[in-house]
N, C-alpha and C positions, 0 to 999 in steps of 0.2 A: 243376783237373782238366779235361781236354779233353772237350768235348761233341761226341762223334763224330757224332751225328745232326745237330747244327747245322752242323758242317763239311761233312758229306755233302750236306745239303740245299742249302747254298750252292753247292757244286760242281755239283750237279744243275741248279740254276738257271742257272749260267753255261753249261753244256753246252746247255741248252734255248735260251738266248738266241742261241747261235752256230749252232744247227742250221738247215739250210735245209729239212729235211723231217722232221717229227716225227709219229709215229703213236701214239695211245693204244690200249691193249688192256685192256678191262675185263671183270671177272668178277663173280660174285655179291656179293663183298665190298664193292663200291662202293655197292650199294643197301641194305646192311644199315642204314646210318644214316638211310635213308628209311622204315625199318620193315619192309622186305622180308627175310624170313629166307632163308638158302640152302636148297637142296634137300637137301643131304647134311649129315652131322654130327650131333652130339648133339641140337641143337635145330632140325634141319632139317625141312623139310616132310615128307620121307619117313619121319620118325619118328612122324608123326601120320596121314598118309594113305598108302594103298596105291598105289605107283607104277604099278600095272597100269592105272589110269585113263588114263594117257598112252601105253599100248601101242596101236599102230594097230589090230591085230586085235580087241582087246577093245573099243576105241572103236566100231568098226563093228558088233560083235555086241551091245553094250550101250550104245548112244548116250545114252539117258536117264540111266542110272546114272553114266556118265562125265561128262556135262554138268552134273549136279547138283554134283559136286565141283569141276569146272573153273570153274563160275560162282562158287562159294564162294571158291576160291583166287584166281583170276586177275581176276575182275571185281568181286566184292563187297569183297574184301580188298585185293589189289594195286591196284585201281582208285582207292583213296583215297590212295595214296602220292604224295608230291611230291618233285621233285628236291632233292637236298641240296647242300651246299657243293662237293663234288667234281664233281658234274655241272655246276654253274654255273661253276666255275673252268675246266673243260675247254672249255665253250662260249665263255667270255671269251678263252681262249688262242687258240681258232680264229679268233675275230673279229679279233684283233690279230696274226694270222699266226704265232703261236708253235706252232700245231698244225694239221696238214693233214687229219687224219681220225681217226675213232674206229672201232675194231673192237670190238664188244661181244658177249659170250656171253649177255647178258641179253635178256629179251623184254619188259621193262617199259615201254619207250618213254620212259624218264626223261631220256635224253640229248637227245632231240628236244624234250621239254617244257622243258628247261633252255635250249634255244636252239642246240644243235649242229646244223649243216647236213649235214655229210658223215659219215654214220653207216652202217657196214656191220653188219647184224644177222646174225651167224653162225648163230644158231638161230631166226631168224624173229622175229615180233612178236605180242603179244597185242592190239595196237591195230587189227589187221585180222582178218577172217574170210574163209575161202575156201569156196566151194561144192564139195563132193566130187563133184558130178555135172557141172556146166557150167563149173567152175573160175573163175567170176566172183569178184571180191573186193569186200568191203564194209568200211566203217569200223565198228569194233566198237561205238562209241558210238551208232550209228544202228540197231543190231540189238536188237530187244526180246527180253529173256531171261525174260519172265514165263511163257512156255510153253516147256518143254524137251522134246526138243532143238529148237533153232532151225532153221528151214527157209529155203531160198533164196526170195526174193520173186519171182524170175524163173522158175525151173524146179521149185521145190518140193523140191530136193535137200537133203541133210543138210549143215549148216554146221559147219565145224571151225575152231578158232583157227589163225591163219596162222603158228604156230610148229611146230618139228619135234617129232614124237612119237617114241617108241622104235620103231625099225623104218623110219624115214624118213631120206632123205639130206639133206645140208646144201644150202641154197639155192645154186644154181649161181653166180648173180651175186655173192652175198656171199662165197663161197669164192674166186672168181676175183679179186675186188677185194682181199680180205685177203692173198692171195699177192702181188699186185702191191705192196701197201703194205709187206709184209715185204721185198720185193726193193729198194724205193726209199727206205725210211726210213733216215735217219742216226741217229735216236734212236727207241727203242721204249720207251714209258712204260707199264709194267705196273701195273695197279691192281686189287686185290681178286680176282685169279685165282690158284688154287693149282697149276695146271698138271696136273691129274689127269684132265681131261675131253678125250678125243680125238674128232675130229681137231683141235679148236680149239687144244689145247695145242701142236700142231706149228708153229703160225704164228710164235710168238716165236723158236723155234729156227731157222726160215728167216731171220728178221731177223738173228739173231746170225751165221748162216752168211754173210750178205751184209754183215757188218762193222758192223751197227748197234750203238750203245751202248745197253745194256739198263739202264733205271732202274726199279727195282721198289719199289712201296709196298704193304706188307702188315703186319698185326699180328704175324704169326709167319713164320718162315722156311719156304720152300716148295721144291718140286722145282726151280723156276726159280732160286731163291737159290743152291742148291748147284751148279747146272750152267752157267747162262749169265748170271746177273745181274752187272753191273759195279758198280752203286751200289745198295745196299739201304737203303731208308728205312723203318725199322721203327716202326709205329704205326698209329693210326686214319687212314683216308684223308682224312677231313675236316680234321683238324688239320694234317696234312702238306701237303695241297693249299693250305690257307690260308697256310702259311709260304712255299710256292713262289709263290703269287700275290703276296705282299708283295715278294718278291725280284725277280720278273719285271717288276712294274709300279712299282717304286720310282722316284722322280724323281731 
């Protein structure tokens, strides 16, 4: 019996070897194996927490209430997460010129921790905080969260995680660079994104419009699978990325 996944994985590896410009596009699914649940879905964070804590107006009106949950989710819980196999393989691919950039919808900083250098954080990052008053930015690990809400050490203003809340726009530079990647990539490697969150989901469509080969890794079929994917590798990201790693770096 023909092992279609094995055949398609080998085909994907050959395409990646020949590509002069490959961009990875990652969503919540890539971090699940690091213990970080997605926001949506049956066991998502929003089934346990009220998403209003990340609504910009609510945050400004109830900063202490919002920060108590933000600290619990993004710094006490997410802060313990470590990069998994998928993050590490992408970093290795970049180091050996099989990958030129990562566009991520995630805010967990795991790509950088794994060693990736060129990462465009479409939704910002929890690794930094920004003062809502003077706009200075600080490394999150240097901000004390024993007293909430945290305040800017320069002007005393309210600090906010440097990722986008409901009601905020996409970071301008990340959006610009993501569009450029979609225009220049020969191959777009989709990992762990379902294609349901806009405007991020529009980026792979731009890549397809510009003739990129779309390789998708997901446990289940998605909107991308049905509309733009050229090669669908169904399964857990870590397992499939391990197979791609072996094929890309075989002697």
